[in-house]
N, C-alpha and C positions, 0 to 999 in steps of 0.2 A: 176943978179937979181941970187942968189946960193943957191936955195931951197933944191938941191939936192949936197950932199958933193961929193960922190964920182961919176966918168962917170957910172959905171954900174947902180946904182939907177937911173940917169936921163936916160937911155937907157929903164930901165924895166917901169919907168912912159910912156914915150912915146907910148910904145906898150901894156899896161893895159888900158882895158876898163874902162871908166869913168863913173859913172853914171851921174852927171853934163853935160855928152857930150851926154846926151842921150843911154851911152853904147858904143859909140865909142871909139876909141883911139886917145890919143891927136895928135898922127903922120899923123890919117887917116883925123881928121878936120880941121887941117892946111895946106891943100893942096890949100885952096883959102884963100883971105883976111878976109872975116869974119869968117872961121873957125878958121884962125889963132887968129884973136882977142881973139873969146871965148878961146882957149887953154892958150893964154898969162893970159887971165883974170881968168881962173880956179887956173895955177901956183900964181898967186900974192894971191889969197884967200889963198891956201895952205901953202904961206911965211906968211902972217897974222896969220894964225890960223884959219883961217874960213873954216867950214866944211859943215857949210848947208848951 
């Protein structure tokens, strides 16, 4: 999955609060299996252009 073309953009995304994750950062929610699945699902939606 190559949503972010630049490594810097990926790092920024990991540390940015996401409304779809209840205001948590993708990095914070990825600390357990279910949270990781939520972050990956969000990344998949971004890749597909689904923002709602």
